[in-house]
C-alpha positions in Angstrom: -29.9 8.4 44.8 -33.0 9.6 43.0 -32.5 11.3 39.7 -33.1 15.1 39.7 -36.1 16.5 38.0 -35.8 16.9 34.2 -36.1 20.5 32.9 -39.5 19.7 31.5 -41.0 18.5 34.7 -42.6 20.7 37.4 -44.1 19.8 40.8 -47.9 19.8 41.1 -50.1 20.2 44.1 -51.0 16.5 45.0 -54.7 17.2 45.5 -54.9 18.9 42.0 -52.9 16.0 40.5 -55.3 13.5 42.0 -58.3 15.4 40.9 -56.9 15.6 37.4 -56.0 11.9 37.3 -59.5 10.7 38.2 -61.0 7.9 40.2 -59.4 5.0 38.6 -55.8 6.1 39.1 -54.1 4.6 42.2 -50.8 5.7 43.6 -49.7 3.7 46.6 -49.6 6.1 49.6 -46.3 7.2 51.0 -45.3 5.0 54.0 -47.4 2.1 52.7 -46.2 -1.3 51.6 -46.6 -2.2 48.0 -45.7 -5.2 45.8 -43.5 -4.8 42.8 -44.5 -7.6 40.3 -41.6 -8.2 37.9 -43.7 -10.4 35.6 -46.0 -7.5 35.0 -43.0 -5.2 34.4 -41.7 -7.7 31.8 -45.0 -7.9 30.0 -45.3 -4.1 29.9 -41.9 -3.9 28.3 -42.9 -6.6 25.8 -40.0 -8.8 26.8 -39.8 -12.4 27.9 -39.9 -13.1 31.6 -36.4 -14.4 32.4 -35.5 -16.8 35.1 -34.4 -13.9 37.3 -37.8 -12.4 36.9 -39.7 -15.6 37.5 -37.7 -16.3 40.6 -39.0 -13.1 42.1 -42.7 -13.1 41.4 -43.5 -10.6 44.2 -41.1 -8.1 45.8 -42.4 -6.3 48.9 -41.4 -2.6 49.1 -41.9 0.4 51.2 -43.1 3.4 49.3 -40.5 6.0 50.3 -41.9 9.0 48.5 -44.0 10.3 45.7 -43.3 13.3 43.5 -46.4 14.6 41.8 -45.4 16.2 38.5 -46.5 17.6 35.2 -44.7 17.7 31.9 -44.3 21.4 30.8 -44.4 20.4 27.1 -47.6 18.3 27.2 -49.2 19.3 30.5 -49.7 15.7 31.2 -49.4 14.6 34.8 -47.1 11.9 36.0 -45.7 10.7 39.3 -42.3 9.5 40.4 -42.6 6.8 43.1 -39.5 5.8 45.1 -39.5 2.2 46.3 -37.3 0.4 48.8 -37.4 -3.3 49.2 -38.0 -4.7 52.7 -37.9 -8.2 54.2 -41.3 -9.0 55.6 -43.3 -12.1 55.1 -46.5 -12.0 53.1 -49.3 -10.3 55.1 -47.0 -9.3 57.9 -47.0 -5.7 59.1 -48.0 -4.4 55.7 -51.0 -2.3 56.7 -50.5 1.3 55.6 -50.5 4.0 58.3 -51.2 6.6 55.8 -54.3 6.7 53.5 -54.2 7.0 49.7 -54.4 10.5 48.3 -57.9 11.4 47.1 -59.5 14.1 45.1 -62.4 14.6 47.6 -61.5 18.3 48.1 -62.3 18.9 44.4 -65.4 18.7 42.2 -64.5 17.8 38.7 -66.0 17.2 35.3 -64.2 15.6 32.3 -65.0 16.1 28.6 -63.5 14.4 25.6 -62.9 17.1 23.0 -65.0 17.0 19.8 -63.5 18.2 16.5 -65.5 21.4 17.1 -64.0 21.9 20.6 -60.5 21.3 19.3 -60.9 23.7 16.3 -58.5 26.5 17.1 -60.9 29.1 15.7 -64.0 27.9 17.6 -65.2 27.6 21.1 -65.8 25.0 23.7 -69.2 23.5 24.4 -69.4 23.3 28.2 -71.2 20.2 29.7 -74.2 21.3 31.7 -72.8 19.5 34.8 -69.6 21.5 34.5 -71.5 24.8 34.4 -73.7 23.7 37.3 -71.1 22.3 39.8 -67.7 23.5 38.7 -67.9 27.0 37.3 -69.2 29.9 39.3 -72.9 30.5 38.7 -74.0 32.9 35.9 -76.4 35.8 36.4 -79.3 34.5 34.3 -81.0 37.9 34.7 -78.4 39.4 32.4 -78.8 39.3 28.6 -76.8 37.4 27.8 -75.5 35.7 31.0 -71.8 36.0 30.7 -68.7 36.0 33.0 -64.9 35.8 32.8 -63.4 32.7 34.3 -59.8 32.7 35.7 -58.7 29.1 35.5 -55.3 27.7 36.6 -53.6 24.9 34.8 -51.6 22.2 36.5 -48.4 24.3 36.0 -49.9 27.3 37.8 -50.5 29.5 34.7 -53.7 31.4 34.7 -56.1 31.3 31.7 -59.0 33.7 31.1 -62.1 32.3 29.4 -65.3 34.0 28.4 -68.2 31.9 29.7 -71.5 32.7 28.0 -74.9 31.1 27.9 -76.5 31.7 24.4 -77.7 30.1 21.2 -80.8 28.2 20.1 -81.3 26.0 22.0 -79.3 27.9 24.7 -76.1 26.3 25.9 -73.0 27.0 27.8 -69.9 28.0 25.8 -66.3 29.1 26.4 -65.4 31.7 23.7 -62.7 34.3 24.1 -59.5 32.7 25.4 -60.4 29.1 24.4 -58.6 29.1 21.0 -55.4 30.5 22.7 -55.6 27.6 25.2 -56.1 25.0 22.5 -53.2 26.3 20.5 -50.9 26.6 23.4 -51.7 23.1 24.7 -51.7 21.6 21.2 -55.1 19.9 21.9 -56.7 17.7 19.3 -60.0 15.9 19.1 -60.0 12.9 21.4 -58.0 14.6 24.1 -59.8 15.3 27.3 -60.0 18.4 29.5 -60.7 18.2 33.2 -62.3 21.2 34.8 -62.0 21.2 38.6 -63.2 23.4 41.5 -61.6 23.5 44.9 -64.3 23.1 47.5 -62.1 25.0 50.0 -61.0 28.0 47.9 -63.5 28.0 45.0 -60.5 28.3 42.6 -61.0 26.7 39.2 -58.4 24.5 37.7 -58.0 22.7 34.3 -56.0 19.6 33.4 -55.4 17.6 30.3 -55.6 13.9 29.5 -54.1 13.1 26.2 -55.8 10.6 23.8 -54.0 7.3 24.0 -53.3 7.3 20.3 -51.3 10.5 20.8 -49.2 9.2 23.6 -45.7 8.4 22.5 -44.7 5.5 24.8 -42.3 2.7 24.1 -44.7 0.1 25.6 -48.3 -0.3 26.5 -47.6 0.3 30.2 -48.1 3.4 32.2 -45.2 2.3 34.4 -41.7 3.0 33.2 -38.7 2.0 35.2 -35.9 4.4 36.1 -32.9 3.1 38.0 -31.5 5.0 40.9 -28.1 5.7 39.4 -25.2 6.6 41.6 -24.5 9.7 39.5 -28.1 10.9 39.7 -28.5 10.7 35.9 -31.9 9.6 34.4 -32.0 7.2 31.5 -34.9 5.9 29.4 -34.4 2.2 30.0 -36.4 -0.3 28.2 -36.6 -4.0 27.5 -35.4 -7.0 29.4 -32.3 -5.3 30.8 -34.5 -2.8 32.6 -36.6 -5.4 34.3 -33.5 -7.4 35.3 -31.9 -4.3 36.7 -35.0 -3.5 38.8 -35.1 -7.0 40.1 -31.4 -7.0 40.8 -31.6 -3.8 42.8 -34.5 -5.0 44.7 -32.8 -8.3 45.6 -29.7 -6.4 46.7 -31.8 -4.1 48.9 -31.2 -1.0 46.8 -33.8 1.6 46.3 -35.3 2.3 42.8 -37.7 4.7 41.2 -40.8 4.1 39.1 -42.3 6.7 36.7 -46.0 6.5 36.5 -48.0 8.0 33.6 -51.7 7.7 34.4 -54.1 6.6 31.7 -51.6 5.1 29.3 -52.6 1.6 30.5 -54.2 0.1 33.6 -51.8 -2.9 34.0 -50.4 -2.0 37.4 -47.3 -3.9 38.4 -46.8 -1.9 41.6 -49.9 -2.5 43.8 -50.6 -1.6 47.4 -49.8 -4.6 49.6 -53.2 -4.8 51.3 -54.9 -5.2 48.0 -52.6 -8.0 46.8 -52.8 -9.9 50.1 -56.6 -9.5 50.3 -57.0 -10.9 46.9 -54.6 -13.8 47.4 -55.2 -14.8 51.1 -58.7 -13.7 51.8 -60.5 -15.0 48.7 -60.7 -18.8 48.1 -60.4 -18.5 44.3 -62.1 -21.3 42.3 -63.6 -21.8 38.9 -67.1 -20.5 38.9 -66.5 -17.4 41.1 -68.5 -14.4 40.0 -66.5 -11.3 39.1 -67.4 -7.6 38.5 -64.9 -5.2 37.0 -65.2 -1.5 36.9 -64.3 0.5 33.8 -64.5 4.2 33.1 -66.9 5.4 30.4 -65.7 7.1 27.3 -65.9 10.5 28.9 -63.8 9.3 31.8 -66.3 10.8 34.3 -68.1 7.8 35.6 -67.8 4.0 35.8 -69.6 1.1 34.3 -69.5 -2.6 35.4 -68.7 -5.8 33.5 -69.8 -9.1 35.1 -68.3 -12.5 34.4 -67.3 -15.8 35.8 -63.9 -17.2 36.5 -63.4 -20.0 33.9 -59.8 -20.9 34.7 -57.1 -20.3 37.3 -53.8 -20.3 35.5 -50.8 -22.3 36.5 -48.9 -19.2 37.3 -51.7 -17.9 39.4 -50.7 -19.1 42.9 -50.3 -17.5 46.3 -46.9 -16.4 45.0 -48.2 -14.0 42.4 -51.5 -12.6 41.3 -50.2 -11.6 37.8 -52.6 -12.9 35.1 -54.0 -15.5 37.5 -57.6 -15.5 36.3 -59.3 -16.2 33.0 -62.8 -14.7 32.9 -65.8 -15.4 30.7 -68.0 -12.3 30.5 -71.7 -12.5 30.9 -72.4 -10.3 27.8 -69.9 -11.3 25.0 -71.6 -8.9 22.6 -70.9 -6.0 24.9 -67.4 -7.1 25.3 -67.0 -7.3 21.5 -68.2 -3.7 21.3 -65.6 -2.7 23.9 -62.7 -4.7 22.5 -60.7 -1.7 21.4 -61.0 -0.1 24.8 -60.4 -3.3 26.7 -57.2 -4.0 24.8 -55.9 -0.9 26.6 -57.0 -2.2 29.9 -56.7 -6.0 29.8 -54.5 -8.7 28.2 -56.3 -11.0 25.9 -55.4 -14.7 26.5 -53.2 -15.9 23.6 -53.4 -15.4 19.9 -56.8 -15.7 18.4 -58.5 -15.8 21.8 -62.2 -15.2 21.9 -63.0 -11.6 23.1 -65.1 -13.0 25.9 -62.1 -14.9 27.3 -60.1 -12.3 29.2 -57.1 -12.9 31.3 -57.1 -10.3 34.0 -53.8 -8.7 34.6 -54.3 -7.5 38.2 -56.7 -7.1 41.1 -57.5 -3.4 40.8 -61.1 -2.3 40.2 -62.5 -5.8 41.0 -65.4 -6.9 43.2 -65.5 -10.7 43.9 -68.8 -12.4 44.6 -67.9 -16.1 45.1 -70.5 -18.6 46.3 -68.9 -21.9 47.2 -70.5 -25.3 47.4 -71.8 -24.8 50.9 -73.5 -21.6 50.0 -71.2 -19.2 51.9 -70.8 -15.8 50.2 -67.4 -14.0 50.0 -67.5 -10.3 49.3 -64.3 -8.3 49.0 -65.2 -4.7 48.0 -62.1 -2.7 48.8 -59.6 -3.9 46.3 -59.3 -0.5 44.6 -61.6 2.0 46.3 -63.2 4.6 44.1 -63.2 7.3 46.8 -60.1 7.3 49.0 -59.1 9.2 52.1 -56.9 12.3 51.9 -53.2 12.5 52.4 -51.8 15.7 51.0 -48.6 15.8 53.0 -45.7 13.3 52.7 -44.6 12.4 56.2 -41.6 10.7 57.6 -41.8 7.5 59.5 -38.8 5.5 60.6 -37.3 2.1 61.1 -35.5 0.8 64.2 -32.1 1.6 62.9 -30.3 -0.1 65.7 -31.4 -3.5 64.3 -29.1 -3.5 61.3 -27.8 -6.2 59.1 -24.1 -7.2 59.1 -23.5 -5.0 56.1 -24.9 -1.5 57.0 -25.9 0.9 54.1 -23.6 3.7 53.1 -26.3 5.7 51.5 -29.7 6.5 53.0 -32.5 8.6 51.4 -35.7 9.9 52.9 -38.3 10.5 50.2 -40.9 12.0 52.6 -41.2 8.8 54.6 -38.8 6.5 56.4 -35.1 5.6 55.9 -34.2 3.9 52.6 -31.2 1.7 53.1 -32.3 -0.3 56.1 -33.1 -4.0 55.8 -35.7 -4.2 58.6 -39.4 -3.9 58.5 -40.8 -2.4 61.7 -43.9 -0.6 62.9 -42.0 1.2 65.6 -41.4 4.8 64.9 -41.0 8.2 66.5 -43.5 11.0 65.8 -44.4 10.9 62.1 -42.4 13.4 60.1 -39.3 13.5 62.3 -35.8 12.0 61.8 -35.3 9.2 64.3 -32.7 9.5 66.9 -31.4 6.1 66.0 -30.0 7.5 62.7 -26.8 8.0 64.7 -26.3 4.2 64.9 -25.4 4.1 61.2 -21.7 4.5 61.8 -20.7 3.8 58.1 -23.2 6.2 56.5 -21.7 8.4 53.8 -24.7 10.0 52.2 -27.9 11.1 54.0 -30.8 12.7 52.0 -34.2 13.7 53.1 -36.8 15.7 51.2 -40.5 16.5 51.1 -42.3 17.9 54.1 -40.4 16.3 57.0 -40.7 18.3 60.2 -39.3 18.8 63.7 -35.8 19.3 65.1 -32.8 17.5 63.5 -31.3 15.2 66.1 -27.8 15.9 67.2 -27.0 12.2 66.5 -27.0 13.0 62.7 -24.1 15.3 63.1 -22.2 12.7 65.1 -21.7 10.3 62.1 -18.1 10.7 61.3 -18.3 8.9 58.0 -20.8 11.3 56.5 -19.8 13.2 53.3 -23.1 14.5 52.0 -26.1 15.8 54.0 -29.1 16.9 52.0 -32.1 18.1 53.9 -33.6 20.6 51.5 -37.3 21.5 51.2 -38.6 20.3 54.6 -39.8 22.0 57.7 -36.8 21.0 59.9 -35.6 23.2 62.7 -32.7 23.6 65.0 -29.2 24.9 64.7 -25.8 23.7 63.5 -23.6 21.7 65.8 -20.8 23.7 67.4 -18.4 20.8 66.9 -19.5 19.9 63.4 -15.9 20.1 62.1 -14.8 17.4 64.5 -17.9 15.2 64.4 -18.3 15.2 60.6 -14.7 15.7 59.4 -15.3 14.3 55.9 -18.3 16.6 55.1 -18.2 17.8 51.4 -21.8 18.8 50.7 -24.2 20.4 53.2 -27.7 21.4 51.9 -30.2 22.8 54.4 -32.1 24.9 51.9 -35.8 25.7 52.5 -36.2 24.8 56.2 -36.8 26.5 59.5 -33.2 26.5 60.9 -32.3 29.5 63.0 -29.6 31.1 65.1 -26.1 32.1 64.4 -23.6 30.0 62.4 -21.2 28.3 64.7 -17.5 28.8 64.0 -17.1 25.1 63.6 -18.8 25.2 60.2 -16.1 27.4 58.8 -13.6 24.8 59.8 -15.1 22.0 57.7 -12.3 22.4 55.2 -13.5 19.6 52.9 -16.7 21.5 52.1 -17.3 22.0 48.4 -21.0 22.9 48.4 -22.8 24.8 51.2 -26.5 25.9 51.0 -28.2 27.5 53.9 -30.7 29.4 51.8 -34.3 30.1 52.8 -34.0 29.7 56.6 -33.9 32.1 59.6 -30.1 32.2 60.2 -28.9 35.4 61.8 -25.7 37.1 62.8 -22.7 38.2 60.7 -20.6 36.2 58.3 -17.2 35.3 59.8 -13.9 36.0 58.2 -13.2 32.3 58.9 -15.2 31.5 55.7 -11.9 31.9 54.0 -10.8 28.6 55.4 -13.2 26.8 53.0 -10.6 26.7 50.2 -12.3 23.8 48.4 -15.7 25.6 48.3 -17.3 25.8 44.9 -20.8 26.9 45.7 -22.1 29.1 48.5 -25.8 29.8 48.8 -26.9 32.0 51.7 -30.0 33.6 50.0 -33.1 34.6 52.0 -31.9 34.7 55.6 -31.4 37.4 58.1 -27.6 37.8 57.9 -26.3 41.3 58.9 -23.0 43.1 58.7 -20.6 43.3 55.8 -19.5 40.7 53.3 -16.1 39.3 54.4 -13.2 40.2 52.2 -12.0 36.6 52.6 -14.8 35.4 50.3 -12.8 36.9 47.5 -9.9 34.4 48.1 -12.1 31.4 47.4 -12.5 29.7 44.0 -16.3 29.9 43.9 -18.4 29.3 40.9 -21.7 30.2 42.6 -22.1 33.0 45.1 -25.6 33.7 46.4 -26.3 36.1 49.3 -29.5 37.9 48.1 -32.4 38.9 50.3 -30.5 39.4 53.5 -29.6 42.6 55.5 -26.0 42.8 54.5 -24.5 46.3 54.2 -21.3 48.1 53.4 -19.3 48.0 50.2 -18.9 44.9 48.1 -15.2 43.9 48.5 -13.2 44.4 45.4 -11.7 40.9 45.9 -15.1 39.4 44.9 -14.7 40.8 41.4 -11.4 39.0 41.1 -12.8 35.5 41.4 -12.2 34.3 37.9 -14.2 31.0 38.4 -17.5 32.8 39.2 -20.5 32.0 37.0 -23.4 33.5 39.0 -23.4 36.3 41.6 -26.7 37.3 43.4 -26.3 40.3 45.7 -29.9 41.7 45.2 -32.2 42.9 48.0 -29.6 43.9 50.5 -28.3 47.2 51.7 -24.9 47.3 49.9 -23.7 50.8 49.1 -20.8 52.6 47.5 -19.2 52.4 44.0 -18.5 49.3 42.0 -14.7 48.8 41.3 -13.9 50.2 37.9 -12.0 47.0 37.2 -15.2 45.0 37.7 -15.4 42.4 34.9 -11.7 42.4 34.0 -11.2 39.2 36.0 -14.6 37.6 35.5 -14.2 35.7 32.2 -16.7 33.0 33.2 -19.5 35.2 34.7 -22.9 34.4 33.2 -25.3 36.2 35.6 -24.9 39.2 37.8 -27.7 40.4 40.1 -27.1 43.7 41.9 -30.6 45.2 42.0 -32.4 46.7 45.0 -29.4 48.0 46.9 -28.0 51.5 47.4 -25.1 51.2 45.0 -23.9 54.4 43.3 -21.3 55.8 40.9 -21.0 54.9 37.3 -21.5 51.6 35.6 -17.9 50.1 35.2 -16.8 50.1 31.6 -14.8 46.9 32.4 -18.0 44.9 32.8 -17.9 44.5 29.0 -14.9 42.2 29.5 -17.2 39.6 31.1 -17.9 38.2 27.7 -20.1 35.3 28.8 -22.6 37.5 30.6 -26.2 36.7 29.7 -28.1 38.6 32.5 -27.1 42.0 34.0 -29.6 43.2 36.6 -28.8 46.6 38.2 -32.3 48.1 38.8 -33.3 50.2 41.8 -30.0 51.6 42.8 -28.4 55.0 42.6 -26.1 54.6 39.6 -25.4 57.8 37.6 -23.5 58.8 34.5 -24.2 57.3 31.1 -24.7 53.7 30.0 -21.3 52.5 28.6 -21.2 52.1 24.8 -19.0 49.0 25.4 -21.9 46.9 26.6 -22.4 45.9 23.0 -19.3 43.7 23.5 -21.5 41.3 25.6 -22.7 39.3 22.6 -24.4 36.7 24.7 -26.5 39.3 26.7 -30.2 38.2 26.9 -31.5 40.5 29.7 -30.3 44.0 30.6 -32.1 45.7 33.5 -30.9 49.3 34.4 -34.2 50.9 35.4 -34.8 53.1 38.4 -31.4 54.8 38.7 -30.1 58.2 37.8 -28.5 57.4 34.5 -28.2 60.2 31.8 -27.0 60.5 28.2 -23.6 61.5 27.0 -23.3 65.3 26.8 -21.7 65.1 23.3 -25.0 64.1 21.6 -28.7 64.5 22.0 -29.2 60.9 21.0 -29.0 58.0 23.4 -25.8 56.6 21.9 -25.7 53.4 23.9 -28.4 52.0 21.6 -25.8 51.8 18.8 -23.7 49.3 20.7 -26.6 47.3 21.9 -27.4 46.4 18.3 -24.5 44.0 18.6 -26.4 42.0 21.3 -28.3 39.7 18.9 -29.7 37.5 21.7 -31.1 40.4 23.7 -34.7 39.6 24.9 -35.4 42.2 27.6 -34.2 45.8 27.7 -35.4 47.7 30.8 -34.1 51.3 31.2 -37.2 53.0 32.8 -37.2 55.7 35.5 -33.9 57.4 34.6 -32.9 60.9 33.6 -31.8 60.4 30.0 -33.1 63.8 28.6 -32.3 62.5 25.1 -33.7 61.2 21.8 -34.3 57.6 20.7 -32.0 57.0 17.7 -33.2 55.4 14.5 -31.0 52.4 15.2 -33.6 51.2 17.8 -35.0 49.4 14.8 -31.8 47.4 14.5 -32.0 45.9 17.9 -32.2 42.1 18.2 -35.2 40.5 16.6 -35.4 38.4 19.7 -36.3 41.4 21.8 -39.6 40.7 23.7 -39.8 43.6 26.2 -38.7 47.2 25.7 -39.4 49.3 28.7 -38.3 52.9 28.9 -41.1 54.8 30.7 -40.7 57.9 32.8 -37.1 58.6 31.6 -37.4 62.1 30.0 -37.0 60.6 26.5 -37.7 63.1 23.6 -38.1 62.9 19.9 -40.2 60.6 17.8 -40.8 56.9 18.0 -38.5 55.4 15.4 -40.2 54.0 12.3 -37.9 51.0 12.6 -39.7 49.9 15.7 -41.7 47.6 13.4 -38.5 45.6 12.7 -38.6 44.2 16.3 -40.6 41.2 15.1 -40.7 39.4 18.5 -41.7 42.4 20.6 -44.5 41.6 23.1 -44.4 44.7 25.3 -43.6 48.3 24.5 -43.6 50.7 27.4 -42.7 54.3 26.5 -45.3 56.1 28.6 -44.6 59.2 30.8 -42.0 60.7 28.5 -41.8 63.7 26.1 -42.3 61.9 22.8 -43.7 63.8 19.9 -44.7 63.1 16.3 -47.0 60.3 15.1 -47.4 56.7 16.1 -45.6 55.0 13.2 -47.8 52.7 11.1 -45.0 50.1 11.1 -46.2 49.2 14.6 -48.7 47.0 12.8 -46.0 44.5 11.8 -45.5 43.4 15.5 -47.7 40.3 15.3 -46.7 39.2 18.8 -47.5 42.5 20.5 -49.8 42.2 23.5 -49.1 45.4 25.5 -48.6 49.0 24.2 -48.2 51.8 26.8 -47.7 55.3 25.1 -49.8 57.4 27.5 -48.6 60.7 29.0 -46.6 61.9 26.0 -47.1 64.6 23.3 -47.9 62.3 20.4 -50.1 63.8 17.6 -51.7 62.7 14.4 -54.3 60.0 14.1 -54.5 56.5 15.6 -53.0 54.4 12.7 -55.3 51.8 11.2 -52.4 49.3 11.3 -52.9 48.9 15.0 -55.9 46.8 14.0 -53.4 44.2 12.6 -52.2 43.4 16.1 -54.4 40.3 16.7 -52.8 39.5 20.1 -53.1 43.0 21.6 -54.6 43.1 25.0 -53.6 46.5 26.5 -53.6 49.7 24.4 -52.9 52.8 26.5 -52.9 56.1 24.5 -54.3 58.5 27.1 -53.0 62.1 27.6 -51.5 62.8 24.2 -52.6 65.1 21.3 -54.1 62.5 19.1 -56.8 63.6 16.7 -59.3 62.2 14.2 -61.7 59.4 14.7 -61.4 56.2 16.7 -60.8 53.3 14.2 -63.9 51.1 14.2 -61.7 48.0 13.6 -60.5 48.2 17.2 -63.7 46.6 18.2 -62.8 43.5 16.2 -59.6 42.8 18.1 -60.9 39.8 20.2 -57.9 39.9 22.5 -58.2 43.6 23.4 -59.3 44.0 27.0 -58.1 47.4 28.0 -58.4 50.5 25.7 -57.6 54.0 27.2 -57.7 57.0 24.8 -58.9 59.9 27.1 -57.3 63.3 27.2 -56.7 63.6 23.5 -58.4 65.5 20.6 -60.4 62.6 19.2 -63.9 62.9 17.9 -66.6 62.1 20.4 -68.2 59.4 18.4 -67.4 56.0 19.8 -67.7 53.2 17.1 -70.5 50.8 17.7 -68.1 47.9 17.4 -66.6 49.0 20.7 -70.0 49.3 22.5 -70.7 45.7 21.5 -67.5 44.4 23.1 -69.0 43.4 26.5 -65.7 41.6 27.3 -63.7 44.8 27.6 -62.5 45.3 31.1 -61.8 49.0 30.6 -62.7 51.5 27.9 -62.0 55.2 28.3 -62.4 57.3 25.2 -62.7 60.9 26.5 -62.3 62.5 29.9 -66.1 62.5 30.4 -66.7 59.0 29.0 -65.9 56.0 31.2 -67.0 52.4 30.8 -65.8 49.5 32.9 -67.5 46.2 32.3 -66.4 43.1 34.1 -67.3 39.7 32.9 
């Protein structure tokens, strides 16, 4: 079973991944045959090739799936490649039905960062080719030509850069926004950035290639082995044991997974079968053969060629293995000498003290062979590692003929976007690409069936006729159909059913509620309809129930409250009625999601008394009413309480301060008021006990009260404080400057009076301030100019007076400044007029400027 994604790994669009990786990175396509070369694995791990490794010089595998990923910490791309060994003879039925993934949809330019580029206070000097073919064209009639670029990184985050053409001589530069990008990504000189443009959408993207010296890798190989552990755990295995384990799994016919980090090394030991076989069988290797090898230039954007002659065919280099089979003498030893440092990253030098012009090639990638034999015949093999490959952006499912099984059929089968893993046959016969084969039903001893990644079509009924099945995982595909009416009889041992993110439809058959061994059930993100049966109470072993994002109607069955659930997800449906009081008595619950339904009525006042393990409660976007139960404060492990967009009334309980682990409190868009005994909003006093609070959202209520001074004693972890349009009166507390992590302050559309406190200048992480539509007076404090990260400053429709601080024009991050409908002097500082990067500037009612880059 493939290990789950680590928390720091995120999926990446395959075409973006390929464009970022570059021309010389080759991932065997899904569905193709590839050779795993243990000798190469052993060398990459810096360990001695054992007899086990040497006995298996080549292991033919089917590429079962590829996960294209990025590391959220470093932004570096990587791929997880699932392999399954097959029993085919060399050069037999190994032609790939699916092409390799290519970046042809993208135009890209790579630049190695100079010290100036990587200076966190400087800008980026844009290569002319990048400005010409990747970035949108500038208007050169403007003076200066300038625009704002919105560029997505591989994780999907959007970055804004100011692209300007200026200087003597004139050149393209990225200025505003570049330093923030450098700091966030921790870029240093020698790292490379890849700017890309989609030819289809015109969207710009940016990727990162870290300098090799900065890569913390335990070996010099870009391939690291990860075993496919039964418990799904992922370990960092290294050394001889890892190689032995990989070979052992392959010999036993068990699937395994390779983690591929592009650009750490070019010593591939998993190579597409066509390339290996062409180099071994189709080329009559002999001493004197001419060889050309492609290498990328320093900026990684183009290739150069090195030419040489085969001077020796090593003893180990036979038709059994291509690993290190050739020793090459290069035509230009001086050029090789100059490139030694780079070549040591790409090639293995032959022995200690070897001359730099004697290179032992570690693989067949990036080679062109031009061999003239004694009779004068010329052999030209030019497709060992193509520079431009055909597109395959979707991982499809093929199949094997599952009826032709070995005597010991597999108990676990996994689809990684291609064919079945677990079979021991190699066959070209298959149903329509992407579908589960009907023959799956012939695996009568199967216990675990898993399929993921873009499989399509109806699920054959034969799958639900395998009586030995305990786990069925079909998430994140485009599979359709409905559940078998007799599933309880046909799959009596079923413990885990996961159909999340598919196209299943129809009503849930009563048979599902009779699968009494079920422990986890996920039907989320499908098109299921109908009501939820009371028979759900039969699933007494159920621990997790996920019905999110369907079209279920009716009420929530009371019987759910009799289960020992830990996870209860029913959000984004059309459920109605009152939430059964029994649900709030399930002491094992950790997460409840009821949002985006049509639930109404009051919450039981005992809510929370019997929820000692509850960590997250989502009730937003319903029609719930009544007061917030005081007993919620007994759910002492609660970290997220989301109750926005309902009809709750009364006051916010002072007891919420007992939730010491609370990180997010969302109570906006209700009818909440203050306690009648005080003009202050007393609940703030108790919230000062929530020292982990990060988000406080209480906007659009009817408080009609005053912010107390203790607001300044809220958690220093608070990032967002939103209380707009809530009839809040009084002054902004001076202590607001104590909230050192505050990023967004939203107090607009209230009845605030008094001055803007100068302590606001202490909030060094502040990016968004919204104070418009109040009755604030006094001057705009100079201390606002200390907010280096401020992007939005909204002060419109108050009673502010005096002059506009000239220092505002020096805030490089400021993009929107609104100060109209005040009593400010009419003179606009020249520093603001020079800020051509401002998106919006309104200083008086009659003065409006909107300049877009």
